[in-house]
C-alpha positions as CSV (number, residue, x, y, z in Angstrom):
1,M,0.0,0.0,0.0
2,R,1.2,3.5,-0.7
3,S,-0.2,7.0,-0.3
4,E,-0.6,9.5,-3.1
5,T,-2.5,12.7,-3.6
6,V,-5.7,12.4,-5.7
7,E,-7.9,15.1,-7.1
8,I,-11.4,14.9,-5.6
9,F,-14.1,16.4,-7.9
10,S,-17.0,15.2,-5.8
11,D,-17.2,13.4,-2.4
12,Q,-20.9,12.5,-2.7
13,T,-21.6,9.4,-0.6
14,N,-21.2,6.1,-2.6
15,A,-20.3,8.1,-5.8
16,A,-17.1,10.0,-5.1
17,I,-15.4,11.2,-8.3
18,L,-11.6,11.4,-8.2
19,R,-8.6,11.3,-10.4
20,H,-5.6,9.1,-9.7
21,P,-2.3,11.0,-10.5
22,D,-1.4,8.6,-13.3
23,R,-4.8,8.8,-15.1
24,K,-6.1,11.4,-17.5
25,F,-9.7,11.1,-16.6
26,P,-11.4,10.8,-13.2
27,G,-13.2,7.7,-12.0
28,V,-16.0,6.8,-9.7
29,L,-15.1,5.3,-6.3
30,V,-17.5,2.5,-5.5
31,Q,-17.4,1.3,-1.9
32,G,-16.7,-2.4,-1.5
33,D,-20.0,-3.2,0.2
34,S,-21.8,-1.4,-2.6
35,L,-19.8,-3.4,-5.2
36,Y,-20.7,-6.6,-3.5
37,Q,-24.4,-5.7,-3.5
38,M,-24.2,-4.9,-7.3
39,C,-22.6,-8.4,-7.8
40,Q,-25.5,-10.0,-5.9
41,Q,-28.0,-8.0,-8.0
42,A,-26.3,-9.1,-11.2
43,D,-26.4,-12.7,-10.1
44,A,-30.1,-12.4,-9.4
45,A,-30.8,-10.7,-12.7
46,C,-28.9,-13.4,-14.7
47,K,-30.9,-16.1,-12.8
48,E,-34.1,-14.2,-13.5
49,V,-33.4,-13.9,-17.3
50,G,-32.0,-17.4,-17.6
51,R,-29.2,-18.8,-19.8
52,G,-30.1,-18.9,-23.5
53,Q,-32.7,-16.2,-23.2
54,P,-32.4,-12.9,-25.2
55,G,-30.1,-10.4,-23.4
56,F,-28.5,-13.0,-21.1
57,D,-25.1,-13.0,-22.7
58,V,-24.8,-9.2,-22.4
59,L,-26.1,-9.3,-18.8
60,N,-23.7,-12.1,-17.9
61,D,-20.7,-10.2,-19.4
62,L,-21.7,-7.3,-17.1
63,R,-22.0,-9.7,-14.1
64,N,-18.6,-11.2,-14.8
65,A,-17.0,-7.7,-15.1
66,L,-18.4,-6.7,-11.7
67,W,-17.2,-9.9,-10.1
68,L,-13.7,-9.4,-11.5
69,Y,-13.6,-6.0,-9.8
70,L,-14.9,-7.5,-6.6
71,T,-12.3,-10.3,-6.7
72,H,-9.5,-7.7,-7.2
73,Y,-11.0,-5.7,-4.3
74,K,-11.1,-8.6,-2.0
75,V,-7.6,-9.9,-2.7
76,T,-6.1,-6.4,-2.4
77,F,-8.0,-5.7,0.8
78,L,-7.1,-9.0,2.5
79,D,-3.4,-8.8,1.3
80,N,-3.2,-5.5,3.2
81,G,-4.7,-7.0,6.4
82,F,-8.2,-5.5,6.3
83,A,-11.4,-7.3,7.0
84,L,-14.0,-7.2,4.3
85,P,-16.9,-4.7,4.8
86,F,-19.5,-7.3,3.9
87,S,-20.3,-11.0,4.7
88,E,-20.3,-13.6,1.9
89,Q,-22.3,-16.1,4.0
90,Q,-25.4,-17.1,2.2
91,A,-28.7,-16.7,4.0
92,P,-30.5,-20.0,4.8
């Protein structure tokens, strides 16, 4: 982990806009618990639409992209000794 100065364009809750020093354009900071919730919603949407149905492939690509971000988030967070801000235990 390292510290650097970032430009903050907006610090709106769950939608902060900031620019990393090495990037030309700013990005949106999505909190880990919000990202996890988006992944859960994408899973539910894919299940609702169903494999082989119109729109499923596009939706599944979005779902997979979200899960890749979440996996990177989790590995980075845990590698730096932090506890995840969400529980992955499934409800009964």
